[in-house]
C-alpha positions in Angstrom: 115.6 112.9 63.0 112.0 113.9 62.3 110.9 117.5 62.2 108.7 116.8 65.5 111.5 115.4 67.6 111.7 117.5 70.8 115.4 116.5 71.4 116.7 117.8 68.1 120.2 119.2 68.6 121.5 122.1 66.4 124.9 123.9 66.4 123.6 127.3 67.9 126.6 129.2 66.6 125.6 128.2 63.0 122.7 130.7 62.1 121.8 128.9 58.9 121.4 125.6 60.8 119.2 127.1 63.4 117.1 129.0 60.6 116.9 125.7 58.5 115.6 123.9 61.8 113.0 126.6 62.7 112.0 126.8 59.0 111.4 122.9 58.7 109.2 123.0 62.1 107.1 125.6 60.7 106.5 123.6 57.6 106.0 120.3 59.6 103.5 122.1 61.7 101.6 123.4 58.9 101.4 119.9 57.3 100.0 118.7 60.6 97.4 121.3 60.3 96.3 119.7 56.9 97.8 122.6 54.8 99.3 121.4 51.5 102.4 123.1 50.0 102.1 124.7 46.7 104.8 123.8 44.2 103.8 125.9 41.5 107.0 128.3 41.5 109.4 125.2 41.8 107.5 123.6 38.9 107.9 126.8 36.7 111.5 127.0 37.6 112.2 123.3 36.7 110.4 123.9 33.3 112.4 127.1 32.6 115.7 125.5 33.7 115.1 122.3 31.5 114.3 124.6 28.4 117.4 126.8 29.0 119.5 123.6 29.3 118.0 122.0 26.1 118.7 125.4 24.4 122.4 125.6 25.3 122.7 121.7 24.5 121.2 122.5 21.0 124.0 124.8 20.1 126.6 122.0 20.5 124.5 119.3 18.9 123.6 121.2 15.8 125.2 119.4 12.7 126.2 122.6 11.0 129.7 124.3 12.0 130.4 127.9 12.9 129.8 130.3 11.1 126.8 128.5 9.6 125.2 128.0 13.0 125.7 131.4 14.1 121.9 132.4 14.1 121.5 129.1 16.4 124.2 130.3 18.7 122.7 133.7 19.0 119.1 132.6 19.6 119.8 129.6 21.9 122.6 131.6 23.9 120.4 134.6 24.1 117.5 132.6 25.2 119.7 130.8 27.9 120.5 134.3 29.1 117.0 135.5 29.1 115.5 132.3 30.9 118.5 132.6 33.5 117.2 136.3 34.2 113.7 135.2 34.5 114.8 132.2 36.8 116.8 134.8 39.2 113.8 137.1 39.2 111.4 134.4 40.4 113.8 133.2 43.1 114.7 136.8 44.3 111.5 138.8 43.9 108.6 136.3 43.7 109.9 133.7 46.2 112.2 135.6 48.1 112.3 134.6 51.8 109.2 132.3 51.3 109.5 129.1 53.1 106.1 127.9 52.4 103.1 128.8 50.4 100.0 126.5 50.6 97.4 125.5 48.1 93.9 127.0 48.9 92.3 125.2 51.7 88.4 124.6 52.2 87.8 128.1 53.1 89.7 129.3 49.8 92.7 130.6 52.0 96.3 130.5 50.8 99.0 130.8 53.4 102.3 132.3 52.6 105.1 132.3 55.3 108.3 134.2 55.1 111.1 134.0 57.5 114.4 135.7 58.2 117.1 135.5 60.7 119.3 138.4 62.1 122.8 137.4 63.1 123.7 140.4 65.6 120.5 140.3 67.4 119.8 136.6 67.2 116.5 137.2 66.1 114.2 134.9 63.9 111.4 136.8 62.1 108.2 135.3 60.8 105.6 136.8 58.6 102.4 135.2 57.7 100.1 136.5 54.9 96.8 134.8 54.3 95.2 135.6 51.0 91.4 134.7 50.9 89.5 133.6 47.8 88.4 137.2 47.1 92.2 138.4 47.0 91.9 140.2 50.4 95.2 139.8 52.6 95.4 139.4 56.2 99.0 139.5 57.8 101.2 139.6 60.8 104.9 139.5 61.4 106.8 139.0 64.5 110.3 138.5 65.5 111.7 136.9 68.6 115.1 135.8 70.1 115.8 132.2 68.9 118.2 131.8 72.0 114.7 131.0 74.0 114.1 127.9 71.9 117.4 126.3 72.3 119.4 125.3 75.4 123.1 126.2 75.6 124.2 122.8 74.2 121.8 123.4 71.1 118.8 121.0 72.1 115.7 122.5 70.4 112.6 123.1 72.5 109.8 122.6 70.0 106.9 123.5 72.2 108.0 127.0 73.0 108.7 127.7 69.4 105.3 126.3 68.2 103.5 128.3 70.6 105.3 131.3 69.2 104.4 130.4 65.5 100.8 129.9 66.5 100.6 133.2 68.0 101.9 134.9 64.8 99.3 132.6 62.9 96.5 133.7 65.2 97.4 137.4 64.8 97.3 137.0 61.0 93.9 135.4 61.2 92.5 137.9 63.5 93.6 141.0 61.5 91.4 142.8 59.2 91.8 142.4 55.6 93.6 144.9 53.3 
């Protein structure tokens, strides 16, 4: 089903399916608003992952046998480990819960949207950070019970969710920069 389909059905007992659905709706809404997603960190991770794989493959493809290739095993094995740590750092600390980061729009604003979900309280949290071209940040965050956006049978009610997200987005735009 398309991300804009009002009759999307989700297993409401699967919080990951609920979060995935809501995250997809935010991305679809931002794309409708002509905001383009930045793929910088995805590209960086792909390049680093490819280098790590080539390093580990070169240990096996080198023509010399052990112990003559000991230096290559240490360099490539150690390099693979270092690149894996860098990739984990990017995924955990730089990207974190980010579902979308946009490229700069005509006004020079970059939007970063982070989400989270709480199982016990059935709350979906959204945080929007808007960084302007001078580096000043405006942000807003809000959480809401996701039970109000789905029927008991799991039918998603897109208009009420989008109005919630629009409110968070408007709050971020209206806050003073820090």
